[in-house]
C-alpha positions, -999 to 999 in steps of 0.1 A, spaced: 0 0 0 28 24 10 46 17 -23 15 24 -43 9 57 -25 45 67 -30 43 59 -67 11 79 -70 27 108 -51 58 108 -74 36 106 -105 17 138 -94 50 156 -89 64 144 -123 32 158 -139 37 191 -120 5 187 -100 8 205 -67 8 186 -34 -17 200 -10 -19 198 28 -46 170 28 -28 149 2 -8 118 12 29 125 13 60 106 25 73 115 60 106 124 45 90 149 21 70 164 50 101 167 72 121 182 43 95 209 38 91 216 75 129 221 78 132 242 46 101 264 51 107 271 88 143 280 80 131 303 53 106 319 78 132 323 104 155 340 79 128 366 70 122 374 107 159 375 117 166 394 85 146 424 98 173 431 124 203 442 103 182 468 84 159 477 113 191 489 130 192 518 104 156 530 104 162 558 129 195 567 111 184 567 75 197 599 57 163 613 47 126 610 54 121 592 21 148 567 29 134 562 63 98 555 51 111 531 23 133 512 48 105 509 73 81 496 47 107 470 36 113 457 71 75 454 75 74 434 43 100 410 57 78 405 88 49 397 65 70 372 46 79 354 78 42 352 88 32 338 53 59 311 57 50 302 93 15 297 81 27 275 53 47 253 77 16 250 99 -2 233 70 23 205 74 13 199 110 41 218 126 33 240 156 43 276 152 54 281 188 75 249 187 91 261 154 101 294 169 114 278 201 136 256 179 151 288 165 157 303 199 174 272 213 197 268 183 180 236 169 168 254 138 189 275 114 184 307 94 204 322 66 240 328 76 240 362 58 221 379 86 249 373 111 270 401 97 268 437 110 255 467 91 281 493 99 273 520 73 243 533 53 259 517 22 253 483 39 216 488 35 221 493 -2 243 463 -4 218 441 14 190 452 -9 210 448 -40 230 416 -32 212 398 -4 177 404 -18 191 398 -53 204 364 -42 171 357 -25 151 365 -57 173 340 -78 164 313 -53 128 322 -47 117 327 -83 123 290 -87 104 283 -55 73 297 -71 72 263 -89 80 242 -59 59 211 -56 41 220 -23 12 242 -30 11 265 0 48 272 -2 46 280 -40 17 303 -35 34 322 -6 65 327 -28 45 344 -56 36 373 -32 70 373 -16 89 375 -49 70 406 -60 80 424 -29 116 412 -29 120 425 -65 111 459 -52 135 456 -23 163 447 -48 157 477 -69 156 499 -38 190 486 -27 205 491 -61 192 526 -63 209 534 -29 242 520 -43 238 540 -75 233 572 -55 264 566 -35 285 554 -65 276 586 -83 282 609 -53 313 622 -36 345 601 -36 338 593 1 304 580 -8 316 559 -36 343 545 -13 316 536 12 297 518 -15 328 499 -26 335 489 10 300 476 15 303 455 -17 337 442 -5 322 429 28 289 416 15 299 399 -18 313 366 -5 286 361 22 260 367 -5 275 338 -25 275 316 6 237 322 9 231 295 -17 245 269 6 274 244 2 286 232 -31 265 204 -48 290 177 -38 286 188 -2 248 188 -3 236 152 1 199 161 2 198 181 -30 192 152 -54 161 140 -35 148 176 -31 151 180 -69 134 147 -76 105 158 -54 107 193 -70 110 209 -36 140 226 -53 142 232 -91 179 240 -93 211 230 -74 230 254 -51 258 258 -76 234 265 -105 217 292 -85 250 307 -74 263 309 -109 230 325 -121 234 352 -94 270 359 -103 263 362 -140 234 386 -133 252 407 -107 286 413 -123 273 436 -151 253 455 -125 284 462 -105 302 473 -137 274 498 -145 278 512 -110 315 516 -115 323 493 -86 347 464 -85 337 429 -75 362 418 -48 374 387 -66 407 388 -85 399 355 -101 366 367 -116 366 365 -154 343 358 -183 345 323 -197 337 327 -234 334 290 -240 309 283 -212 292 317 -214 295 323 -177 318 340 -152 345 319 -136 350 330 -100 374 325 -71 373 300 -42 347 306 -15 359 305 21 337 276 33 355 276 66 340 310 73 306 298 62 306 268 86 320 290 113 290 313 110 264 285 105 276 269 138 268 301 157 302 318 158 296 347 134 299 383 144 262 387 153 248 352 159 244 355 196 230 390 194 204 381 167 190 352 188 191 373 220 171 400 203 145 376 189 141 360 223 136 394 239 110 404 212 90 373 219 91 378 257 82 414 255 53 407 232 38 380 254 11 404 267 0 413 232 -5 376 223 -24 370 256 -47 400 250 -53 389 214 -61 353 225 -84 366 253 -103 388 228 -106 360 203 -120 337 230 -144 363 242 -157 369 207 -161 332 202 -181 329 234 -204 358 224 -210 342 190 -219 308 206 -243 326 230 -261 343 202 -263 310 182 
């Protein structure tokens, strides 16, 4: 029976029919999605922190309003994704507790500090740009609620990327000091942005199965290459230099060859030893604790409303 169900399940995926919450699915498929979607949700929520740090210090009212709207968008993305993971039977509170205790991960990119206004531009341009490359493919992921959430998220992330690029362009076309600030931000965020796509394919044992299930549509290395090929011309237009002396166009392959990524740094950060890991988790824990009264009040109101409705009925 199980073999028949698994065969039917794979047949639906092969025909690009979305898997929905009430459909039968293998436990491994469910667990893979819970891990991936919850990690994605955590990344959206933790990702608010590096940019939120600059809301009160944005250089103009227009920049402040745009950044505030962007951070609010990221909060909404996290909520969409927590809702998606709940359709798989996961408990939202347990999922968040897993993040706070270190059991669950989030994108390593958010464990670096934002030390200048140019960092906000670099995050929008590079980090959101890398996210778009990954997330556009996820609009066609095999699990329906995840795919539908990604359609809305991608639209907003595209705006975030353009906003970041516009900040970088303003700085690059400004004073020598401003252009130097933009170059410095690019120097610091380039390599962590490449690490966002995860380890190389030969170090990613779960990738093959995820692609067979169409949870993922492309491998880490394929997505990383697409991002590089897209971003290098953008940097050239800005008049900025990608901090990779080995970067060069490969005419035969039609892609950019690039230098070796420091995977030792990547794993150092993933294991909780990056510049901001501890601060990020401490801040998220405090936010949850300080917001407890709001959740209690909302639950009490919902219960009271339900009781009134039942009394009328």
